[in-house]
C-alpha positions, 0 to 999 in steps of 0.5 A: 680787851684784847689780849697779847696772846690774841694780837698778831705779831707786828713790824715793830715787835719783829723787828728785832729778830729780823735785824738779827737775822739781817745780821747772819746773813751778813755775816754768811756774806762776809765769809764768802767775800773773805774766800774770794778775796783772801782778805779778813776785812769781808769778815771783820766788817760783816761781823762788827755790822752782825753785832750791831743788828744784835743790840735790837734784839739784846735790847728787847728781851733784856726789857722783856718785851715779846719778840713773837707771840 
């Protein structure tokens, strides 16, 4: 019977981490758009999106699921 340590990470296991990283990239894009447009709206939208993309990672950590090997 295979153990968890023998199994490779599956897309469902790495998905929360990938979403969180995408949220961080969204913040960078929002910061760049804020600099170009001289408006706080792009950064506010990017921050909101990043917060929403963080929720699956927090839920996975709270339930004790393994995110990576």
